[in-house]
N, CA, C, O and the ligand as a Tripos MOL2 file, in Angstrom:
@<TRIPOS>MOLECULE
protein
  281   279    71     0     0
PROTEIN
NO_CHARGES

@<TRIPOS>ATOM
      1 N          26.1610   10.1790   14.7610 N.3       1 MET1
      2 CA         25.5330   11.2340   13.9570 C.3       1 MET1
      3 C          24.8920   12.2540   14.8940 C.2       1 MET1
      4 O          24.1990   11.8880   15.8430 O.2       1 MET1
      5 N          25.1220   13.4900   14.6280 N.am      2 THR2
      6 CA         24.4430   14.5310   15.3900 C.3       2 THR2
      7 C          23.5380   15.3140   14.4540 C.2       2 THR2
      8 O          23.9280   15.7050   13.3530 O.2       2 THR2
      9 N          22.3350   15.5280   14.9190 N.am      3 GLN3
     10 CA         21.3830   16.2900   14.1200 C.3       3 GLN3
     11 C          21.1050   17.6100   14.8170 C.2       3 GLN3
     12 O          20.7950   17.6470   16.0080 O.2       3 GLN3
     13 N          21.2180   18.6790   14.0680 N.am      4 SER4
     14 CA         21.0470   20.0040   14.6580 C.3       4 SER4
     15 C          19.6250   20.2060   15.1460 C.2       4 SER4
     16 O          18.6630   19.7660   14.5160 O.2       4 SER4
     17 N          19.5130   20.8790   16.2810 N.am      5 LYS5
     18 CA         18.2000   21.1660   16.8570 C.3       5 LYS5
     19 C          18.0440   22.6650   17.0380 C.2       5 LYS5
     20 O          19.0130   23.4120   17.1750 O.2       5 LYS5
     21 N          16.8030   23.0650   17.0330 N.am      6 CYS6
     22 CA         16.4960   24.4520   17.3400 C.3       6 CYS6
     23 C          16.9380   24.7390   18.7760 C.2       6 CYS6
     24 O          16.5990   23.9820   19.6860 O.2       6 CYS6
     25 N          17.6940   25.8270   18.9930 N.am      7 PRO7
     26 CA         18.1490   26.1420   20.3620 C.3       7 PRO7
     27 C          17.0070   26.5360   21.2900 C.2       7 PRO7
     28 O          17.1890   26.5460   22.5070 O.2       7 PRO7
     29 N          15.8580   26.8550   20.7580 N.am      8 VAL8
     30 CA         14.7290   27.2790   21.5870 C.3       8 VAL8
     31 C          13.8150   26.0990   21.9180 C.2       8 VAL8
     32 O          13.5060   25.8620   23.0850 O.2       8 VAL8
     33 N          13.3810   25.3550   20.8900 N.am      9 CYS9
     34 CA         12.3570   24.3300   21.1320 C.3       9 CYS9
     35 C          12.8430   22.9120   20.8750 C.2       9 CYS9
     36 O          12.1400   21.9590   21.2110 O.2       9 CYS9
     37 N          14.0270   22.7420   20.2880 N.am     10 GLY10
     38 CA         14.5550   21.4040   20.0730 C.3      10 GLY10
     39 C          14.0840   20.7400   18.8000 C.2      10 GLY10
     40 O          14.4530   19.5940   18.5420 O.2      10 GLY10
     41 N          13.2860   21.4120   17.9970 N.am     11 CYS11
     42 CA         12.8210   20.8630   16.7240 C.3      11 CYS11
     43 C          14.0190   20.6350   15.7890 C.2      11 CYS11
     44 O          14.9670   21.4210   15.7790 O.2      11 CYS11
     45 N          13.9620   19.5600   15.0130 N.am     12 LYS12
     46 CA         15.0740   19.2400   14.1090 C.3      12 LYS12
     47 C          14.7840   19.6160   12.6680 C.2      12 LYS12
     48 O          15.6220   19.4160   11.7880 O.2      12 LYS12
     49 N          13.6090   20.1560   12.4270 N.am     13 GLN13
     50 CA         13.2590   20.5630   11.0720 C.3      13 GLN13
     51 C          13.3120   22.0880   10.9500 C.2      13 GLN13
     52 O          12.8400   22.8280   11.8130 O.2      13 GLN13
     53 N          13.9040   22.5140    9.8460 N.am     14 PHE14
     54 CA         14.0570   23.9380    9.5950 C.3      14 PHE14
     55 C          13.6530   24.2270    8.1640 C.2      14 PHE14
     56 O          13.4230   23.3150    7.3690 O.2      14 PHE14
     57 N          13.5710   25.5120    7.8480 N.am     15 HIS15
     58 CA         13.4040   25.8550    6.4460 C.3      15 HIS15
     59 C          14.1750   27.1250    6.1300 C.2      15 HIS15
     60 O          14.4370   27.9610    6.9960 O.2      15 HIS15
     61 N          14.5260   27.2350    4.8660 N.am     16 VAL16
     62 CA         15.1910   28.4340    4.3660 C.3      16 VAL16
     63 C          14.3180   29.0020    3.2550 C.2      16 VAL16
     64 O          13.5110   28.2930    2.6520 O.2      16 VAL16
     65 N          14.4950   30.2830    2.9990 N.am     17 LYS17
     66 CA         13.6980   30.9260    1.9610 C.3      17 LYS17
     67 C          14.4960   31.0070    0.6680 C.2      17 LYS17
     68 O          15.7180   31.1510    0.6650 O.2      17 LYS17
     69 N          13.7660   30.9120   -0.4110 N.am     18 ASN18
     70 CA         14.3680   31.1310   -1.7240 C.3      18 ASN18
     71 C          14.7870   32.5990   -1.8190 C.2      18 ASN18
     72 O          13.9520   33.4850   -1.6400 O.2      18 ASN18
     73 N          16.0720   32.8740   -2.0990 N.am     19 PRO19
     74 CA         16.5060   34.2730   -2.1590 C.3      19 PRO19
     75 C          15.7780   35.0830   -3.2290 C.2      19 PRO19
     76 O          15.7320   36.3110   -3.1620 O.2      19 PRO19
     77 N          15.2080   34.3900   -4.2160 N.am     20 ASP20
     78 CA         14.4990   35.0910   -5.2920 C.3      20 ASP20
     79 C          13.0030   35.2300   -5.0230 C.2      20 ASP20
     80 O          12.3070   35.9710   -5.7170 O.2      20 ASP20
     81 N          12.5130   34.5130   -4.0120 N.am     21 ASP21
     82 CA         11.0720   34.5370   -3.7460 C.3      21 ASP21
     83 C          10.8420   34.1260   -2.2990 C.2      21 ASP21
     84 O          10.8730   32.9360   -1.9860 O.2      21 ASP21
     85 N          10.6110   35.0910   -1.4080 N.am     22 GLU22
     86 CA         10.5610   34.7790    0.0140 C.3      22 GLU22
     87 C           9.3540   33.9420    0.4060 C.2      22 GLU22
     88 O           9.2930   33.4430    1.5290 O.2      22 GLU22
     89 N           8.3990   33.7800   -0.4910 N.am     23 TYR23
     90 CA          7.2610   32.9230   -0.1840 C.3      23 TYR23
     91 C           7.5310   31.4730   -0.5440 C.2      23 TYR23
     92 O           6.7330   30.5840   -0.2480 O.2      23 TYR23
     93 N           8.6620   31.2520   -1.1850 N.am     24 ASP24
     94 CA          9.0640   29.9090   -1.5890 C.3      24 ASP24
     95 C          10.0530   29.3950   -0.5370 C.2      24 ASP24
     96 O          11.1570   29.9240   -0.4090 O.2      24 ASP24
     97 N           9.6590   28.3710    0.2060 N.am     25 VAL25
     98 CA         10.5360   27.8920    1.2660 C.3      25 VAL25
     99 C          10.9280   26.4360    1.0090 C.2      25 VAL25
    100 O          10.1990   25.6790    0.3690 O.2      25 VAL25
    101 N          12.0830   26.0760    1.5200 N.am     26 TYR26
    102 CA         12.6240   24.7350    1.3560 C.3      26 TYR26
    103 C          12.8920   24.1550    2.7300 C.2      26 TYR26
    104 O          13.5610   24.7660    3.5630 O.2      26 TYR26
    105 N          12.3570   22.9660    2.9510 N.am     27 GLU27
    106 CA         12.5800   22.3180    4.2360 C.3      27 GLU27
    107 C          13.9780   21.7250    4.2550 C.2      27 GLU27
    108 O          14.4270   21.1270    3.2770 O.2      27 GLU27
    109 N          14.6570   21.8970    5.3750 N.am     28 ILE28
    110 CA         15.9880   21.3110    5.5210 C.3      28 ILE28
    111 C          16.1320   20.6660    6.8950 C.2      28 ILE28
    112 O          15.4110   20.9780    7.8430 O.2      28 ILE28
    113 N          17.0960   19.7550    6.9550 N.am     29 GLU29
    114 CA         17.6060   19.2540    8.2260 C.3      29 GLU29
    115 C          19.1090   19.4250    8.1480 C.2      29 GLU29
    116 O          19.6730   19.5700    7.0630 O.2      29 GLU29
    117 N          19.7490   19.4100    9.2930 N.am     30 CYS30
    118 CA         21.1910   19.5800    9.3110 C.3      30 CYS30
    119 C          21.7930   18.4650   10.1550 C.2      30 CYS30
    120 O          21.5780   18.4010   11.3650 O.2      30 CYS30
    121 N          22.5570   17.5790    9.4950 N.am     31 ARG31
    122 CA         23.1690   16.4530   10.1950 C.3      31 ARG31
    123 C          24.6830   16.5220   10.0450 C.2      31 ARG31
    124 O          25.2070   16.6530    8.9390 O.2      31 ARG31
    125 N          25.3660   16.4310   11.1630 N.am     32 ASP32
    126 CA         26.8300   16.4780   11.1520 C.3      32 ASP32
    127 C          27.3470   17.6750   10.3600 C.2      32 ASP32
    128 O          28.3730   17.5880    9.6850 O.2      32 ASP32
    129 N          26.6350   18.7820   10.4460 N.am     33 GLY33
    130 CA         27.0580   19.9950    9.7580 C.3      33 GLY33
    131 C          26.7190   20.0410    8.2850 C.2      33 GLY33
    132 O          27.0370   21.0110    7.5980 O.2      33 GLY33
    133 N          26.0590   18.9690    7.7860 N.am     34 GLU34
    134 CA         25.6770   18.9250    6.3710 C.3      34 GLU34
    135 C          24.1920   19.2200    6.2360 C.2      34 GLU34
    136 O          23.3660   18.6460    6.9460 O.2      34 GLU34
    137 N          23.8650   20.1140    5.3230 N.am     35 VAL35
    138 CA         22.4660   20.4530    5.0970 C.3      35 VAL35
    139 C          21.8360   19.4140    4.1730 C.2      35 VAL35
    140 O          22.3800   19.0960    3.1160 O.2      35 VAL35
    141 N          20.6900   18.8940    4.5860 N.am     36 ARG36
    142 CA         19.9230   17.9540    3.7490 C.3      36 ARG36
    143 C          18.6080   18.6160    3.3780 C.2      36 ARG36
    144 O          17.8380   19.0380    4.2400 O.2      36 ARG36
    145 N          18.3750   18.6950    2.1070 N.am     37 PHE37
    146 CA         17.1000   19.2440    1.6570 C.3      37 PHE37
    147 C          16.0200   18.1850    1.7230 C.2      37 PHE37
    148 O          16.3020   16.9900    1.8090 O.2      37 PHE37
    149 N          14.7800   18.6420    1.6790 N.am     38 GLU38
    150 CA         13.6450   17.7330    1.6930 C.3      38 GLU38
    151 C          13.7530   16.7390    0.5350 C.2      38 GLU38
    152 O          14.3150   17.0450   -0.5170 O.2      38 GLU38
    153 N          13.2100   15.5590    0.7500 N.am     39 ALA39
    154 CA         13.2620   14.5210   -0.2740 C.3      39 ALA39
    155 C          12.5450   14.9810   -1.5330 C.2      39 ALA39
    156 O          11.5570   15.7130   -1.4650 O.2      39 ALA39
    157 N          13.0410   14.5550   -2.6640 N.am     40 GLY40
    158 CA         12.3740   14.8430   -3.9140 C.3      40 GLY40
    159 C          12.8090   16.1310   -4.5850 C.2      40 GLY40
    160 O          12.3310   16.4630   -5.6700 O.2      40 GLY40
    161 N          13.7080   16.8550   -3.9480 N.am     41 LEU41
    162 CA         14.1650   18.1110   -4.5260 C.3      41 LEU41
    163 C          15.4410   17.8410   -5.3180 C.2      41 LEU41
    164 O          16.4050   17.2900   -4.7860 O.2      41 LEU41
    165 N          15.4400   18.2280   -6.5820 N.am     42 GLU42
    166 CA         16.6330   18.0310   -7.4050 C.3      42 GLU42
    167 C          17.7190   19.0170   -6.9800 C.2      42 GLU42
    168 O          17.4310   20.1040   -6.4780 O.2      42 GLU42
    169 N          18.9690   18.6140   -7.1920 N.am     43 ASP43
    170 CA         20.0840   19.4820   -6.7990 C.3      43 ASP43
    171 C          19.9750   20.8760   -7.4210 C.2      43 ASP43
    172 O          20.2780   21.8820   -6.7790 O.2      43 ASP43
    173 N          19.5390   20.9170   -8.6720 N.am     44 ASP44
    174 CA         19.5160   22.2250   -9.3340 C.3      44 ASP44
    175 C          18.2990   23.0620   -8.9270 C.2      44 ASP44
    176 O          18.1620   24.2090   -9.3540 O.2      44 ASP44
    177 N          17.4220   22.4930   -8.1090 N.am     45 GLU45
    178 CA         16.2930   23.2670   -7.5880 C.3      45 GLU45
    179 C          16.5970   23.8720   -6.2150 C.2      45 GLU45
    180 O          15.8690   24.7400   -5.7320 O.2      45 GLU45
    181 N          17.6780   23.4040   -5.5970 N.am     46 CYS46
    182 CA         17.9840   23.8550   -4.2490 C.3      46 CYS46
    183 C          18.6590   25.2210   -4.2840 C.2      46 CYS46
    184 O          19.5790   25.4370   -5.0730 O.2      46 CYS46
    185 N          18.2180   26.1290   -3.4500 N.am     47 PRO47
    186 CA         18.9020   27.4200   -3.3880 C.3      47 PRO47
    187 C          20.2480   27.2530   -2.6960 C.2      47 PRO47
    188 O          20.4370   26.3010   -1.9400 O.2      47 PRO47
    189 N          21.1780   28.1560   -2.9420 N.am     48 PRO48
    190 CA         22.4580   28.0620   -2.2380 C.3      48 PRO48
    191 C          22.2510   28.3060   -0.7460 C.2      48 PRO48
    192 O          21.5920   29.2680   -0.3500 O.2      48 PRO48
    193 N          22.8140   27.4360    0.0670 N.am     49 VAL49
    194 CA         22.7020   27.5630    1.5180 C.3      49 VAL49
    195 C          24.1080   27.5500    2.1040 C.2      49 VAL49
    196 O          24.8820   26.6230    1.8650 O.2      49 VAL49
    197 N          24.4230   28.5640    2.8560 N.am     50 GLY50
    198 CA         25.7420   28.6480    3.4830 C.3      50 GLY50
    199 C          25.6070   29.0300    4.9400 C.2      50 GLY50
    200 O          24.4980   29.1470    5.4610 O.2      50 GLY50
    201 N          26.7350   29.2220    5.5930 N.am     51 ASP51
    202 CA         26.7140   29.5180    7.0200 C.3      51 ASP51
    203 C          25.9270   30.7790    7.3480 C.2      51 ASP51
    204 O          25.3920   30.9050    8.4500 O.2      51 ASP51
    205 N          25.8510   31.7010    6.4190 N.am     52 ASP52
    206 CA         25.1630   32.9630    6.6780 C.3      52 ASP52
    207 C          23.6990   32.9550    6.2500 C.2      52 ASP52
    208 O          23.0070   33.9640    6.3820 O.2      52 ASP52
    209 N          23.2280   31.8240    5.7400 N.am     53 THR53
    210 CA         21.8430   31.7600    5.2760 C.3      53 THR53
    211 C          20.8760   31.8410    6.4580 C.2      53 THR53
    212 O          21.0370   31.1200    7.4420 O.2      53 THR53
    213 N          19.8890   32.7020    6.3630 N.am     54 GLU54
    214 CA         18.8820   32.8180    7.4160 C.3      54 GLU54
    215 C          18.0500   31.5360    7.4460 C.2      54 GLU54
    216 O          17.4770   31.1310    6.4350 O.2      54 GLU54
    217 N          17.9950   30.9170    8.5970 N.am     55 THR55
    218 CA         17.3580   29.6160    8.7600 C.3      55 THR55
    219 C          16.2410   29.7440    9.7890 C.2      55 THR55
    220 O          16.4220   30.3550   10.8430 O.2      55 THR55
    221 N          15.0910   29.1660    9.4780 N.am     56 PHE56
    222 CA         13.9010   29.3200   10.3180 C.3      56 PHE56
    223 C          13.4980   27.9810   10.8980 C.2      56 PHE56
    224 O          13.4820   26.9740   10.1900 O.2      56 PHE56
    225 N          13.1710   27.9610   12.1860 N.am     57 CYS57
    226 CA         12.6380   26.7580   12.8130 C.3      57 CYS57
    227 C          11.2290   26.4870   12.2890 C.2      57 CYS57
    228 O          10.4400   27.4120   12.0900 O.2      57 CYS57
    229 N          10.9220   25.1960   12.0660 N.am     58 ASN58
    230 CA          9.5780   24.8460   11.6010 C.3      58 ASN58
    231 C           8.5350   24.9170   12.7110 C.2      58 ASN58
    232 O           7.3400   25.0170   12.4310 O.2      58 ASN58
    233 N           8.9680   24.8680   13.9490 N.am     59 ALA59
    234 CA          8.0130   24.7160   15.0480 C.3      59 ALA59
    235 C           7.8380   25.9640   15.9040 C.2      59 ALA59
    236 O           6.8400   26.0820   16.6150 O.2      59 ALA59
    237 N           8.7750   26.8880   15.8510 N.am     60 CYS60
    238 CA          8.6370   28.0950   16.6690 C.3      60 CYS60
    239 C           9.1580   29.2880   15.8810 C.2      60 CYS60
    240 O           9.4410   29.1800   14.6880 O.2      60 CYS60
    241 N           9.2790   30.4060   16.5450 N.am     61 ALA61
    242 CA          9.6230   31.6460   15.8500 C.3      61 ALA61
    243 C          11.1250   31.8760   15.7270 C.2      61 ALA61
    244 O          11.5610   32.9230   15.2480 O.2      61 ALA61
    245 N          11.9240   30.8810   16.1680 N.am     62 TRP62
    246 CA         13.3710   31.0780   16.1120 C.3      62 TRP62
    247 C          13.8560   31.1790   14.6730 C.2      62 TRP62
    248 O          13.4220   30.4190   13.8080 O.2      62 TRP62
    249 N          14.7430   32.1070   14.4280 N.am     63 HIS63
    250 CA         15.4940   32.1090   13.1730 C.3      63 HIS63
    251 C          16.8040   32.8210   13.4020 C.2      63 HIS63
    252 O          16.9020   33.7710   14.1780 O.2      63 HIS63
    253 N          17.8170   32.3270   12.6920 N.am     64 ASP64
    254 CA         19.1550   32.9120   12.8080 C.3      64 ASP64
    255 C          19.9910   32.3340   11.6760 C.2      64 ASP64
    256 O          19.4970   31.5570   10.8580 O.2      64 ASP64
    257 N          21.2460   32.7150   11.6380 N.am     65 LYS65
    258 CA         22.0950   32.1930   10.5710 C.3      65 LYS65
    259 C          22.3490   30.7070   10.7780 C.2      65 LYS65
    260 O          22.3960   30.2110   11.9040 O.2      65 LYS65
    261 N          22.5130   30.0120    9.6510 N.am     66 LEU66
    262 CA         22.6580   28.5520    9.7020 C.3      66 LEU66
    263 C          23.7860   28.1100   10.6220 C.2      66 LEU66
    264 O          23.6710   27.0810   11.2880 O.2      66 LEU66
    265 N          24.8790   28.8750   10.6690 N.am     67 ASN67
    266 CA         26.0130   28.4050   11.4830 C.3      67 ASN67
    267 C          25.7060   28.4090   12.9750 C.2      67 ASN67
    268 O          26.4880   27.8680   13.7570 O.2      67 ASN67
    269 N          24.5910   29.0040   13.3920 N.am     68 LYS68
    270 CA         24.2120   28.9570   14.8140 C.3      68 LYS68
    271 C          23.7300   27.5750   15.2320 C.2      68 LYS68
    272 O          23.7720   27.2400   16.4160 O.2      68 LYS68
    273 N          23.2800   26.7790   14.2920 N.am     69 ILE69
    274 CA         22.7900   25.4480   14.6450 C.3      69 ILE69
    275 C          23.7270   24.3510   14.1980 C.2      69 ILE69
    276 O          23.4870   23.1850   14.5130 O.2      69 ILE69
    277 N          24.7740   24.6700   13.4820 N.am     70 LYS70
    278 CA         25.6740   23.6290   12.9850 C.3      70 LYS70
    279 C          26.4770   23.0050   14.1230 C.2      70 LYS70
    280 O          27.2870   22.1090   13.8890 O.2      70 LYS70
    281 ZN         12.1430   26.1140   17.3940 Zn       71 ZN71
@<TRIPOS>BOND
     1     1     2 1
     2     2     3 1
     3     3     4 2
     4     3     5 am
     5     5     6 1
     6     6     7 1
     7     7     8 2
     8     7     9 am
     9     9    10 1
    10    10    11 1
    11    11    12 2
    12    11    13 am
    13    13    14 1
    14    14    15 1
    15    15    16 2
    16    15    17 am
    17    17    18 1
    18    18    19 1
    19    19    20 2
    20    19    21 am
    21    21    22 1
    22    22    23 1
    23    23    24 2
    24    23    25 am
    25    25    26 1
    26    26    27 1
    27    27    28 2
    28    27    29 am
    29    29    30 1
    30    30    31 1
    31    31    32 2
    32    31    33 am
    33    33    34 1
    34    34    35 1
    35    35    36 2
    36    35    37 am
    37    37    38 1
    38    38    39 1
    39    39    40 2
    40    39    41 am
    41    41    42 1
    42    42    43 1
    43    43    44 2
    44    43    45 am
    45    45    46 1
    46    46    47 1
    47    47    48 2
    48    47    49 am
    49    49    50 1
    50    50    51 1
    51    51    52 2
    52    51    53 am
    53    53    54 1
    54    54    55 1
    55    55    56 2
    56    55    57 am
    57    57    58 1
    58    58    59 1
    59    59    60 2
    60    59    61 am
    61    61    62 1
    62    62    63 1
    63    63    64 2
    64    63    65 am
    65    65    66 1
    66    66    67 1
    67    67    68 2
    68    67    69 am
    69    69    70 1
    70    70    71 1
    71    71    72 2
    72    71    73 am
    73    73    74 1
    74    74    75 1
    75    75    76 2
    76    75    77 am
    77    77    78 1
    78    78    79 1
    79    79    80 2
    80    79    81 am
    81    81    82 1
    82    82    83 1
    83    83    84 2
    84    83    85 am
    85    85    86 1
    86    86    87 1
    87    87    88 2
    88    87    89 am
    89    89    90 1
    90    90    91 1
    91    91    92 2
    92    91    93 am
    93    93    94 1
    94    94    95 1
    95    95    96 2
    96    95    97 am
    97    97    98 1
    98    98    99 1
    99    99   100 2
   100    99   101 am
   101   101   102 1
   102   102   103 1
   103   103   104 2
   104   103   105 am
   105   105   106 1
   106   106   107 1
   107   107   108 2
   108   107   109 am
   109   109   110 1
   110   110   111 1
   111   111   112 2
   112   111   113 am
   113   113   114 1
   114   114   115 1
   115   115   116 2
   116   115   117 am
   117   117   118 1
   118   118   119 1
   119   119   120 2
   120   119   121 am
   121   121   122 1
   122   122   123 1
   123   123   124 2
   124   123   125 am
   125   125   126 1
   126   126   127 1
   127   127   128 2
   128   127   129 am
   129   129   130 1
   130   130   131 1
   131   131   132 2
   132   131   133 am
   133   133   134 1
   134   134   135 1
   135   135   136 2
   136   135   137 am
   137   137   138 1
   138   138   139 1
   139   139   140 2
   140   139   141 am
   141   141   142 1
   142   142   143 1
   143   143   144 2
   144   143   145 am
   145   145   146 1
   146   146   147 1
   147   147   148 2
   148   147   149 am
   149   149   150 1
   150   150   151 1
   151   151   152 2
   152   151   153 am
   153   153   154 1
   154   154   155 1
   155   155   156 2
   156   155   157 am
   157   157   158 1
   158   158   159 1
   159   159   160 2
   160   159   161 am
   161   161   162 1
   162   162   163 1
   163   163   164 2
   164   163   165 am
   165   165   166 1
   166   166   167 1
   167   167   168 2
   168   167   169 am
   169   169   170 1
   170   170   171 1
   171   171   172 2
   172   171   173 am
   173   173   174 1
   174   174   175 1
   175   175   176 2
   176   175   177 am
   177   177   178 1
   178   178   179 1
   179   179   180 2
   180   179   181 am
   181   181   182 1
   182   182   183 1
   183   183   184 2
   184   183   185 am
   185   185   186 1
   186   186   187 1
   187   187   188 2
   188   187   189 am
   189   189   190 1
   190   190   191 1
   191   191   192 2
   192   191   193 am
   193   193   194 1
   194   194   195 1
   195   195   196 2
   196   195   197 am
   197   197   198 1
   198   198   199 1
   199   199   200 2
   200   199   201 am
   201   201   202 1
   202   202   203 1
   203   203   204 2
   204   203   205 am
   205   205   206 1
   206   206   207 1
   207   207   208 2
   208   207   209 am
   209   209   210 1
   210   210   211 1
   211   211   212 2
   212   211   213 am
   213   213   214 1
   214   214   215 1
   215   215   216 2
   216   215   217 am
   217   217   218 1
   218   218   219 1
   219   219   220 2
   220   219   221 am
   221   221   222 1
   222   222   223 1
   223   223   224 2
   224   223   225 am
   225   225   226 1
   226   226   227 1
   227   227   228 2
   228   227   229 am
   229   229   230 1
   230   230   231 1
   231   231   232 2
   232   231   233 am
   233   233   234 1
   234   234   235 1
   235   235   236 2
   236   235   237 am
   237   237   238 1
   238   238   239 1
   239   239   240 2
   240   239   241 am
   241   241   242 1
   242   242   243 1
   243   243   244 2
   244   243   245 am
   245   245   246 1
   246   246   247 1
   247   247   248 2
   248   247   249 am
   249   249   250 1
   250   250   251 1
   251   251   252 2
   252   251   253 am
   253   253   254 1
   254   254   255 1
   255   255   256 2
   256   255   257 am
   257   257   258 1
   258   258   259 1
   259   259   260 2
   260   259   261 am
   261   261   262 1
   262   262   263 1
   263   263   264 2
   264   263   265 am
   265   265   266 1
   266   266   267 1
   267   267   268 2
   268   267   269 am
   269   269   270 1
   270   270   271 1
   271   271   272 2
   272   271   273 am
   273   273   274 1
   274   274   275 1
   275   275   276 2
   276   275   277 am
   277   277   278 1
   278   278   279 1
   279   279   280 2
@<TRIPOS>SUBSTRUCTURE
     1 MET1         2 RESIDUE 1 A MET
     2 THR2         6 RESIDUE 1 A THR
     3 GLN3        10 RESIDUE 1 A GLN
     4 SER4        14 RESIDUE 1 A SER
     5 LYS5        18 RESIDUE 1 A LYS
     6 CYS6        22 RESIDUE 1 A CYS
     7 PRO7        26 RESIDUE 1 A PRO
     8 VAL8        30 RESIDUE 1 A VAL
     9 CYS9        34 RESIDUE 1 A CYS
    10 GLY10       38 RESIDUE 1 A GLY
    11 CYS11       42 RESIDUE 1 A CYS
    12 LYS12       46 RESIDUE 1 A LYS
    13 GLN13       50 RESIDUE 1 A GLN
    14 PHE14       54 RESIDUE 1 A PHE
    15 HIS15       58 RESIDUE 1 A HIS
    16 VAL16       62 RESIDUE 1 A VAL
    17 LYS17       66 RESIDUE 1 A LYS
    18 ASN18       70 RESIDUE 1 A ASN
    19 PRO19       74 RESIDUE 1 A PRO
    20 ASP20       78 RESIDUE 1 A ASP
    21 ASP21       82 RESIDUE 1 A ASP
    22 GLU22       86 RESIDUE 1 A GLU
    23 TYR23       90 RESIDUE 1 A TYR
    24 ASP24       94 RESIDUE 1 A ASP
    25 VAL25       98 RESIDUE 1 A VAL
    26 TYR26      102 RESIDUE 1 A TYR
    27 GLU27      106 RESIDUE 1 A GLU
    28 ILE28      110 RESIDUE 1 A ILE
    29 GLU29      114 RESIDUE 1 A GLU
    30 CYS30      118 RESIDUE 1 A CYS
    31 ARG31      122 RESIDUE 1 A ARG
    32 ASP32      126 RESIDUE 1 A ASP
    33 GLY33      130 RESIDUE 1 A GLY
    34 GLU34      134 RESIDUE 1 A GLU
    35 VAL35      138 RESIDUE 1 A VAL
    36 ARG36      142 RESIDUE 1 A ARG
    37 PHE37      146 RESIDUE 1 A PHE
    38 GLU38      150 RESIDUE 1 A GLU
    39 ALA39      154 RESIDUE 1 A ALA
    40 GLY40      158 RESIDUE 1 A GLY
    41 LEU41      162 RESIDUE 1 A LEU
    42 GLU42      166 RESIDUE 1 A GLU
    43 ASP43      170 RESIDUE 1 A ASP
    44 ASP44      174 RESIDUE 1 A ASP
    45 GLU45      178 RESIDUE 1 A GLU
    46 CYS46      182 RESIDUE 1 A CYS
    47 PRO47      186 RESIDUE 1 A PRO
    48 PRO48      190 RESIDUE 1 A PRO
    49 VAL49      194 RESIDUE 1 A VAL
    50 GLY50      198 RESIDUE 1 A GLY
    51 ASP51      202 RESIDUE 1 A ASP
    52 ASP52      206 RESIDUE 1 A ASP
    53 THR53      210 RESIDUE 1 A THR
    54 GLU54      214 RESIDUE 1 A GLU
    55 THR55      218 RESIDUE 1 A THR
    56 PHE56      222 RESIDUE 1 A PHE
    57 CYS57      226 RESIDUE 1 A CYS
    58 ASN58      230 RESIDUE 1 A ASN
    59 ALA59      234 RESIDUE 1 A ALA
    60 CYS60      238 RESIDUE 1 A CYS
    61 ALA61      242 RESIDUE 1 A ALA
    62 TRP62      246 RESIDUE 1 A TRP
    63 HIS63      250 RESIDUE 1 A HIS
    64 ASP64      254 RESIDUE 1 A ASP
    65 LYS65      258 RESIDUE 1 A LYS
    66 LEU66      262 RESIDUE 1 A LEU
    67 ASN67      266 RESIDUE 1 A ASN
    68 LYS68      270 RESIDUE 1 A LYS
    69 ILE69      274 RESIDUE 1 A ILE
    70 LYS70      278 RESIDUE 1 A LYS
    71 ZN71       281 GROUP 0 **** ****
C-alpha cells in the first residue's frame, strides 16, 4: 500500500474544500490513488473529488491539484 504524502513536508493528511462553500472542508487521505474521506462522512455528503480538485496539505501551505500527489 502506498499512501500519498505532501511533496513539501511529507504529511499524509490533506483536505479539500466544498465547491459550494469554501469554509467547509473535508479531510482526506489518498491511498493507492484512491481518495478516502474522513471517517463518519456519508457518501452523499462527500463533495466530488477528481484529479483536478484543489487539494490542501493539513500541515503546511502546500496545495495543488489532487493528481500531483496520486
Ligand atoms: Zn505539507
